[in-house]
MIFI-245784 format. One record per atom (N, C-alpha, C, CB): residue in three letters; z, x, y. Coordinates in steps of 0.02 Angstrom, whole numbers, plus 50000, padded with zeros to 5 digits. Glycine has a CB too. Layout:
ALAZXY...
This chain:
MET514665183050866MET515145181150816MET514975184350748MET515185173550808HIS515445187550719HIS515345191450656HIS515605187250597HIS515715198450659ILE515135184350560ILE515345180250504ILE515175184050438ILE515005173150507GLU515665184450393GLU515575187850329GLU515575182550275GLU516135193050316PHE515325184650215PHE515305180050158PHE516005177350144PHE515025183550096ARG516545181950151ARG517215179950134ARG517455174150182ARG517705186050139HIS517195174250243HIS517375168750289HIS517075162350264HIS517135170050361LEU516465162150242LEU516145156250216LEU516495153650153LEU515425157550201ARG516685158550111ARG517055156350050ARG517765153350067ARG517145162350002THR518065156250118THR518715153750142THR518645146550167THR519015158250199VAL518165145350210VAL518065138450238VAL517945133750179VAL517445138150290LYS517535135450134LYS517335130950079LYS517965129650034LYS516745134150036ALA518365134950019ALA518915134249976ALA519445129750009ALA519195141049960ILE519605130450072ILE520115126550106ILE519895119150107ILE520245129150179HIS519235118050120HIS518965111250123HIS519035107950052HIS518195111250148GLU518895111450003GLU518895108349935GLU519585107749907GLU518455112349887GLU520045112649926GLU520715112449898GLU521195108249940GLU520995119549891GLY521035107250005GLY521445102850048GLY522065106150075GLY521655096750009GLY522155112750068GLY522755116050094GLY522705123550085GLY523385113350059LEU523125127150123LEU523085134650122LEU523325137350055LEU523515137750178ALA523855134750029ALA524185137449969ALA523685137249910ALA524855133349951ARG523395131549898ARG522935131049843ARG522295135149854ARG522765123849830ALA522075135249915ALA521465139349933ALA521625146849921ALA521255138250010ALA522225149149940ALA522405155949932ALA522425157749859ALA523055157149964ASP522705153349816ASP522715154649744ASP522005155349718ASP523085149049706ARG521565150849738ARG520855150949715ARG520505157349735ARG520475145149744LEU520655159849796LEU520325165749821LEU520665172349801LEU520295165349895HIS521255171449768HIS521655177249744HIS521875181849799HIS521265181149694ILE522125178449855ILE522405181949910ILE523065178449930ILE521895182349969THR523475181649970THR524105178449991THR523955173250044THR524605183650018GLN524415168350049GLN524335163350101GLN524355166350172GLN524875158050093SER524765171550178SER524825175050244SER524155178250263SER525405180550242ALA523845181550215ALA523195184950225ALA522665179550243ALA522975189150160LEU522685173850210LEU522205168650221LEU522295165650293LEU522285163150168SER522915164650312SER523065162250381SER522795167050434SER523825161350391HIS522925173450420HIS522695178750466HIS521945178850472HIS522945185550443GLN521595177750415GLN520855177750416GLN520595171750457GLN520575177550343ILE520925165950447ILE520705160050485ILE520815160950559ILE521085153750462LYS521395163750577LYS521545165150647LYS521025169650679LYS522235168350653GLY520845175150644GLY520345179650669GLY519675176350678GLY520275185550623LEU519475172050632LEU518845168550636LEU518835163650695LEU518705164950571GLU519375160050705GLU519425155350761GLU519435158950827GLU520035151050755ASP519755164950830ASP519735169050892ASP519015170950908ASP520165175550883GLN518635172750857GLN517905174250867GLN517525168450895GLN517585176450802ALA517655162550864ALA517275156450881ALA517505153450948ALA517335151150825GLY518145154950964GLY518435151651025GLY518535144351015GLY517985152751087LEU518595141950953LEU518685135050935LEU519145134550874LEU517995131550921GLU519495129050871GLU519885127350808GLU519405125250754GLU520415121450821LEU519485128050693LEU519045126350639LEU519385121250592LEU518835132850600PHE520035120350596PHE520415115650554PHE520865111350595PHE520825119350502VAL520955105250573VAL521465100550603VAL522095101550560VAL521205092650605ARG522515105550586ARG523115107650547ARG523645102250538ARG523435113650580ARG523635097150583ARG524155091950579ARG523995086850525ARG524225088450647SER523405087250493SER523225082450444SER523385084850374SER522515080650450LYS523515080150330LYS523625081550258LYS523195076850217LYS524395080850239PRO522755079250177PRO522605086450168PRO522295089350230PRO522155087550108MET522285095950230MET522015099850289MET521265098150296MET522125107750280ARG521065096350357ARG520365094350369ARG520015099450414ARG520345087350400LEU519365099750406LEU518945103650450LEU518835100250515LEU518295105250418SER518835103850570SER518625101150634SER517865100450636SER518875105650691ALA517605097950690ALA516855097450696ALA516535104450693ALA516655093850763ALA516875109350726ALA516595116050723ALA516655118850652ALA516955120650773GLY517215117350619GLY517295119550549GLY516775116450504GLY517985117750522MET516575110350513MET516075106850472MET515385110750476MET516005099250496LYS515275113350538LYS514645117150545LYS514645123650501LYS514525118950621LEU515235126750501LEU515315132750455LEU515255130650383LEU515995136250467LEU515535124650365LEU515515122550297LEU514765121350275LEU515945116150288ARG514375118350318ARG513675117250302ARG513305124050294ARG513345112950358LEU513485128750333LEU513185135550325LEU513395138550258LEU513395140250382ALA514035137750241ALA514285140250178ALA513925137050117ALA515025139050174GLU513825130650121GLU513505126950066GLU512775128650059GLU513565119550077ASP512465131150113ASP511785133450113ASP511715140550087ASP511505132850182VAL512165144850115VAL512075152050103VAL512385154350036VAL512375156050160LEU512985152050020LEU513315154749960LEU512945153449894LEU514015151849955PRO512655147449883PRO512265146849821PRO511655151449819PRO512035139449812ARG511375152949877ARG510775157749878ARG510995164649863ARG510415157649948VAL511605166449888VAL511875173049874VAL512045173749799VAL512505174249918ALA512335168449772ALA512495168349700ALA511865169149658ALA512855161849681ALA511335165549677ALA510705166049640ALA510405172649643ALA510235161249663LEU510465176149702LEU510205182849711LEU510605187849668LEU510235184949785GLU511255186749668GLU511675191149625GLU511495190549552GLU512425189549634GLU511365183949529GLU511165182949461GLU510485186349444GLU511145175549446GLU510015185949494GLU509375189149485GLU509445196649481GLU508905187349542PHE509865199549523PHE509965206649519PHE510265208849451PHE510405208949577SER510755204649431SER511065205949365SER510525206049310SER511605200549350GLY510075201149313GLY509565200949262GLY509085206849265GLY509185194549269LEU508955209049328LEU508515215149335LEU508875221249306LEU508325216549411ARG509535221949319ARG509915227549293ARG509905227449218ARG510625227349319SER510005221649187SER510025221149116SER509365221149081SER510375215349097GLY508825220549120GLY508145220449090GLY507945213549067GLY508105225349031LYS508335208149083LYS508155201549063LYS507675197949107LYS508745197549058SER507605200549169SER507125197349214SER506745202749251SER507485192549264GLY506235200449289GLY505835205249327GLY505175202149343GLY505735211749287ARG504675206249361ARG504025203749378ARG503485207049334ARG503885205049453LEU503015203449308LEU502485206049270LEU501835203049296LEU502585204749197HIS501525206349346HIS500905204049372HIS500345208349342HIS500905204349449ILE499865204949311ILE499365208449267ILE498675207949300ILE499355205249194ALA498335213549301ALA497645213849324ALA497195215549263ALA497565219149382ILE496665211749253ILE496235213149194ILE495535215349219ILE496165206549147GLU495325220949193GLU494635223249210GLU494145221149158GLU494615230849217CYS494375217349110CYS493925214749056CYS493865207349062CYS494185216648986HIS493265205049082HIS493185197849097HIS493355193449038HIS492465196549119ALA493195195548976ALA493305191448918ALA494015191748892ALA492835193448863CYS494445195848925CYS495115196548899CYS495555190348907CYS495445202248933PHE495325185548950PHE495705179448954PHE495735175948883PHE495385174549008ASP495225176948841ASP495205173648778ASP495835175248733ASP494555175648743TRP496065181548738TRP496655183548696TRP497265184048736TRP496525190048660LEU497215185248804LEU497795186448844LEU498225180148851LEU497585188948910LEU497935174148858LEU498305168148865LEU498765166548807LEU497855162648875PRO498525167348744PRO499005166348688PRO499555171548688PRO498635166748619VAL499405177848708VAL499905183148714VAL500455181348765VAL499565189648735LEU500225178448821LEU500715176748872LEU501145170748853LEU500365175248937GLU500865166248814GLU501275160648788GLU501815163248745GLU500865155748749ALA501655167948698ALA502165170848654ALA502675174748696ALA501835175548601PHE502455178248750PHE502885182148792PHE503375177448831PHE502455186448841ARG503125171948854ARG503505167248894ARG504125164548853ARG503045161448917GLN504015163548787GLN504545160748748GLN505125165848741GLN504275158748679SER504975172248742SER505515177448737SER505785179248804SER505255183748703TRP505395178848859TRP505585181448923TRP505475176048977TRP505195187748940PRO505825170348974PRO505705164949022PRO505875166649095PRO506105158849000ASP506295171649104ASP506495173349173ASP506075178749207ASP507205175649173VAL505545180949173VAL505085185749201VAL504525181949239VAL504795190449143ASP504405184049299ASP503875181049341ASP503205183849320ASP503995182449417VAL502775179749288VAL502115181949262VAL501565179249302VAL502025179949190ASP501075183449318ASP500485181249355ASP499895185349330ASP500595182049434ILE499285182549335ILE498665186049316ILE498215186549376ILE498305182449257ARG497945192549387ARG497465193449442ARG496865196749411ARG497755197649501PRO496295193649418PRO495675196749390PRO495565203349426PRO495035191949398GLY495565208849392GLY495495215449422GLY494765216849439GLY495775220749375LEU494325212149427LEU493615213249444LEU493475212349519LEU493185208549404GLN493965209449555GLN493865208049625GLN494205213149670GLN494135201149642PHE494535218049640PHE494855223249680PHE494945229449636PHE495535220849709GLU495145234949663GLU495285240949627GLU495965240549593GLU495235247049673ALA495965239249528ALA496595237449495ALA497065243349491ALA496445234849425LEU496815249049472LEU497285254949463LEU497595257249530LEU496895260949432PRO497235257649585PRO497575258949648PRO498115253549664PRO497055259249703ALA497945247449647ALA498435241949658ALA499055242949616ALA498115235149642LEU498945245649555LEU499545247249512LEU499965252549545LEU499335249649440LEU499675257749574LEU500055262949607LEU500405260549669LEU499615268649625ARG500115255349702ARG500405252549762ARG500935247249748ARG499875249649806GLU501065246249681GLU501525241349656GLU501345234149673GLU502195242949681GLU500685232949681GLU500465225949693GLU500385222449626GLU499785225649734VAL500245226149572VAL500245223549505VAL500635228049462VAL499545222649479ASP500805225849400ASP501275229649357ASP500955231849294ASP501875225649340LEU500385229149274LEU500035230849212LEU499295229749222LEU500305226649153VAL498885234349201VAL498175233849205VAL497855234349137VAL497905239049250VAL497465229449115VAL497115229749052VAL496415232649063VAL497075222749019SER496265238049031SER495655241849045SER495395245348981SER495785247049101SER494745246348977SER494455250048922SER494245256948945SER493845246348893ASP494435258849009ASP494235265149037ASP494845269049064ASP493715263949092PRO495235272449017PRO495835276049042PRO495615281949086PRO496275278648983GLU496055283449133GLU495965288849177GLU496585293449176GLU495815286349247SER496495299349202SER497065303749208SER497385302749277SER496865311149196LEU497895299149282LEU498215297549346LEU498945299249342LEU498125290249363SER499185303049391SER499875304649396SER500305298449406SER499975309449454GLY500805297849368GLY501265292049371GLY501065285949335GLY501365290149439VAL500515286449295VAL500255280649257VAL500195282249186VAL499575278349283ASP500485277749144ASP500395278249069ASP499825273749047ASP501055276149029PHE499405276249004PHE498905272048971PHE499085271248899PHE498205275048976SER499345265248881SER499545263848814SER498995260448775SER500165259548814PRO498805263448717PRO498255260348678PRO498495253448651PRO498035265048617LEU498065248348651LEU498225241948628LEU497875240748560LEU498025236848681PHE497225239748559PHE496885238548496PHE496125240048506PHE497005231148472ASP495805241248450ASP495085242448449ASP494715235948440ASP494905247448394TYR494115235648468TYR493695229748460TYR492955232048454TYR493805224648522GLU492545227248430GLU491825228848422GLU491435224248467GLU491605228048347PRO491045227148514PRO490565222948550PRO489985221448505PRO490325226448615VAL489805214948497VAL489285213048452VAL488715209348485VAL489565209048399PHE488115210048460PHE487525206548485PHE487545199148461PHE486885210148460VAL487375194648507VAL487375187648490VAL486715184548509VAL487955184048522CYS486395180748464CYS485775177448476CYS485715170948437CYS485205182048458ALA485235166748452ALA485115160548416ALA484905162348345ALA484575156148451ALA485025157948298ALA484895159248226ALA484115159748217ALA485215153348179ASP483715156248258ASP483005156848250ASP482665161848296ASP482695150248260HIS483085166148328HIS482795171348371HIS482495176948325HIS483345174348423PRO481935180048347PRO481655185248308PRO482125191048292PRO481065187748342LEU482575192648336LEU483045198248325LEU483585196548271LEU483395200248392ALA483655190048258ALA484135188148206ALA483975190748136ALA484185180948203ALA483335192748128ALA483125195148063ALA483295202648054ALA482375194048053LYS483505205948107LYS483665213048104LYS484385214348079LYS483575216148172PRO484495219248040PRO485215221048018PRO485635223548074PRO485205226547964PHE485335226748126PHE485715229248180PHE485255229448240PHE486015236248164ILE485545230048301ILE485135229648361ILE485165236448398ILE485385223648409GLU484595238648421GLU484535244848457GLU484405243848528GLU484005249048428ALA484485248848571ALA484345248248644ALA483675245348659ALA484405254948677GLU483155247848622GLU482465245748638GLU482375238148627GLU481965249648594ASP482785235148587ASP482695228148574ASP482845223648634ASP483125226148517PHE483195226448683PHE483395222648744PHE482825222748795PHE484045225548775ALA482335226948786ALA481825228148839ALA481435221648857ALA481315233748815ASP481345217248811ASP480965211048827ASP481395204948823ASP480365210148779GLN482055205848833GLN482515200148827GLN482845198548892GLN483035201448774THR483045192048897THR483505190048951THR484225191048925THR483375182348974LEU484585195648957LEU485265197348940LEU485755193148980LEU485395204648953ILE486155189248946ILE486665184948977ILE487335188948978ILE486745178048938THR487615190149037THR488225194149043THR488735190349086THR488075201149075TYR489335192849088TYR489815190749136TYR489645193549205TYR490515192849114PRO489875190449259PRO489715192849326PRO490145199149342PRO489845187149378VAL489965204749311VAL490365210849315VAL489875216549331VAL490775212149247ASP490115221649366ASP489705227449378ASP489465230449311ASP490095232749420ARG488865232549308ARG488575234949244ARG488975240349211ARG487875237449255ALA489275244649251ALA489635250249223ALA490245247849182ALA489855254849279ARG490485241749192ARG491045239049157ARG490855234749096ARG491445234949204LEU490205234349084LEU489965230449027LEU489795235048972LEU489365226049044ASP490075233748911ASP489975238348852ASP489205239048835ASP490375235548789VAL488835234048840VAL488145234448821VAL487765239648864VAL487825227548827PHE487945240048927PHE487635245048970PHE487925252048962PHE487695242949042SER488595252448963SER488925258948961SER488835262648894SER489655258148974GLN488815258448838GLN488785261448774GLN488105261548739GLN489255258148732VAL487615257448764VAL486975256848732VAL486405257948780VAL486915250248699LEU486345253948834LEU485745254048875LEU485725260048922LEU485685247548915PHE486255261748954PHE486265267548998PHE486045273848962PHE486975268549027PRO486375275448904PRO486195281548867PRO485465281948848PRO486605282148805ALA485175275948833ALA484465275748811ALA483995274848868ALA484355270048762GLY484235273548929GLY483795272548984GLY483395266248980GLY483355278148990VAL483655261248949VAL483295254848938VAL483545249548988VAL483405252248864GLU483075245549013GLU483265240149060GLU483035233549028GLU482925241049132PRO483485228449026PRO483265221948998PRO482715219049044PRO483865216848991LYS482345214249016LYS481825210849056LYS482145207249115LYS481425205849013SER482705204049104SER483065200449157SER483795199749138SER482755193449170ILE484185198249188ILE484935197249176ILE485135190749206ILE485365203049208ARG485535187349170ARG485835180949193ARG486595181449189ARG485585174949151GLN486935180349244GLN487655180749245GLN488005174049240GLN487865184149305VAL488495173849194VAL488865167249182VAL489615169049178VAL488605163549111GLU490015164649207GLU490735165949209GLU491075164949141GLU491055161449260LEU490925159749104LEU491325157649046LEU490985159748981LEU491425149949045SER491415161848935SER491155163948867SER490845157948833SER491725166948822ALA491155152048838ALA490895146048803ALA490195144448828ALA491365139848813VAL490085145248893VAL489415143648922VAL488895149048898VAL489455143549003ILE489115155248896ILE488665160448871ILE488425158748800ILE489005167248872LEU488905156648758LEU488735154948688LEU488275148748686LEU489385153648646LEU488375144048730LEU487965138148732LEU487225140148752LEU488275132948784LEU487165144348801LEU486485146648824LEU486165150648769LEU486535150948889VAL486535154848736VAL486245158748681VAL485985154448624VAL486755163448655ALA486415149248604ALA486215144648552ALA485595140648568ALA486785140148537SER485485139348635SER484885135448654SER484295139948667SER485015131248717GLY484345146348652GLY483785150848658GLY483625153148729GLY483185147648630ARG484125152748773ARG483995154648844ARG484075162048855ARG484465150848891GLY484275165848805GLY484395172848813GLY484825175448756GLY484705174248880VAL484995182148759VAL485445185148708VAL486025188048747VAL485085190648664SER486545190048709SER487135192648742SER487495197948698SER487615186748758VAL487965201248730VAL488415205848692VAL489115203948711VAL488265213648706LEU489505202248662LEU490205199848676LEU490705203348631LEU490255192348666PRO491335203848651PRO491835206548608PRO491935202248547PRO492475207548646ASP492145205348491ASP492215201648429ASP492715195948433ASP492415206348374TRP493215196448478TRP493705190948480TRP493395184448512TRP494345193248520VAL492865185248552VAL492535179748581VAL492125175848529VAL492115182148636VAL491805179748484VAL491375176248434VAL491695175248368VAL490745180148424ARG492355175148366ARG492725174348305ARG492535168048263ARG493455174048322ASP492325162648302ASP492175156248269ASP491435155248260ASP492455150448311VAL491045160148277VAL490315159348273VAL490065158048203VAL489985165448299GLY490415160848152GLY490245159748083GLY490205152548064GLY490715163048039ARG490565148048100ARG490565140948087ARG489995137448118ARG491195137948109ASP489635140748162ASP489075137948200ASP488415141048175ASP489175139348276SER488035137048138SER487435139648107SER486875140848155SER487215135148055SER486975138948219SER486435139948272SER486485146848303SER486485134648327ILE487005150848287ILE487115157248319ILE487275162548264ILE487695156848373VAL487015168648275VAL487165174048229VAL487385180048271VAL486545175748185THR487765184348237THR487975190548271THR487705196648230THR488765190848278ARG487575201948266ARG487345208248233ARG487665214148266ARG486565208848237PRO487765219748228PRO488075225648257PRO487605228548309PRO488255230948202LEU487905232148357LEU487505236348404LEU487415243248374LEU487855236948474THR486815245148364THR486615251548332THR486795251548255THR486985257648369GLU486515255948221GLU486615256148149GLU487335257448128GLU486165261348118ASP487675261648167ASP488375263048153ASP488875258448186ASP488525269948174GLY488645253948229GLY489075249348264GLY489415253148325GLY489605246448214VAL489715249448366VAL490045252248426VAL490775249748425VAL489665249948494THR491255254348431THR491945253048434THR492235254948501THR492295256548379ARG492615250548532ARG492935251848595ARG493685250548590ARG492615247448651ARG494085253448633ARG494795252548634ARG495045250148702ARG495135258848615LEU495485245448700LEU495815242748761LEU496475246448769LEU495945234948756PHE496635247448833PHE497235250848852PHE497645246448902PHE497075257748883ALA498275247648906ALA498695244248958ALA498965249949001ALA499305239548926ALA498815249749064ALA499045254649113ALA499675252049148ALA498495256149164THR500205255949146THR500835253949179THR501105260149217THR501375251149125ARG501505259049266ARG501845264549299ARG502345267649251ARG502185262249365VAL502375274349253VAL502785278149205VAL503485275549202VAL502795285449222GLU503795274149261GLU504475271849264GLU504585264949235GLU504695271949332ASP504035261249228ASP504095254349202ASP503945253549127ASP503615249949240THR503615258149099THR503355257549028THR503895255948980THR503015264049006ALA504495258748987ALA505025257648941ALA505475251648956ALA505425263448938LYS505315248149012LYS505705241949025LYS505645237248967LYS505485238549089PRO506195233948948PRO506165230048885PRO505595224748886PRO506855226448872PHE505525221148942PHE504995215848941PHE504295218848943PHE505075211049002ILE504205224648973ILE503555228048972ILE503395230448903ILE503545233949021ALA503895233248869ALA503825235648802ALA503645229848755ALA504465238948779GLN503955224248765GLN503805218248722GLN503095215848735GLN504305212448736MET502895215948799MET502205213848816MET501685218248780MET502095214148892LEU501805224948779LEU501365229548748LEU501335228348672LEU501585236548765ARG501915226748643ARG501935225348570ARG501545218948555ARG502685224648544LEU501585213848596LEU501225207848585LEU500455208948595LEU501485202448631CYS500275213048642CYS499575214648654CYS499275218348596CYS499495218648716ARG499695221848558ARG499425225848501ARG499395221348437ARG499895232348488THR499765215848435THR499785212048372THR499425205548376THR500485210748352GLU499435201848432GLU499155195348436GLU498395195348437GLU499425191948496PRO498065199448478PRO497325199448479PRO497005200848413PRO497085204348526PRO497225205648374PRO496915206648307PRO496925200648262PRO497235212248272LYS497415196148271LYS497425189948232LYS496815185648249LYS498065186048246LEU496605185848314LEU496005182148334LEU495395185348301LEU495925181948411GLN495405191948302GLN494795195648275GLN494715194048200GLN494865203448285ARG495255192748166ARG495195191648093ARG495015184548075ARG495835193448059ARG495055179948123ARG494885173048113ARG494135172048107ARG495165168848168GLY493935166848071GLY493235165248069GLY492835169248020GLY492955165948134
């Protein structure tokens, strides 16, 4: 049996209007064409779909089965058409984000809240890019945006600069290194370094300071949460290096101090990687604008 959407709309219209004439007007076809369509559908089914002797016109038992199908399928088709319309107009879509920066949750969540208010119909999700290869996933269209501090030359991928940040040394106020104006690689040699559970190559303290100097900390302790890292540092359990947006409120806590890494300080830049064909999409462009403006507000606090 070959059932088309127009058949389902016909069955529903006749049921709701109670007669062929009004149903034909609603469907913008002639009554003759509507009768012909019903006849063809009944021939396919081998059953009568309407009780024609009744007024208003009623569905038979077989017709009621088609009506239930119409009431199930037609709203889903309408919803899909609306979704496609939103995609064509740029009002809806998917924005699945992978972050290669463990501490980025601190500024990304406020950004996503601002984004949600402007783009409520965009499906947003966050996937920690530390558990898989984020850029290959971007090319496979498994994610739509990757936050990274390590841009690469990849065909089909745009790396849009977001903002600069400073990785800073953090220690307890009574720690011996708190007396120094800045921290050098050698200062870590006898320290317990508290880091996120991330490969060393993705940690600024290693890639920018320790690796170039060939220095190894006395020990390393890995902790998931920024707040717990700061708690351990304040209690003298070790030292850490964190992005400036994480330690924005440290100035209010007299038990913790921050110091620059090296005499000149270290500056890093975050990027958003997107597929070239997606970069100009309205909601992607808005996300990039928010990523450039919201995080610096956090950096200036405190």
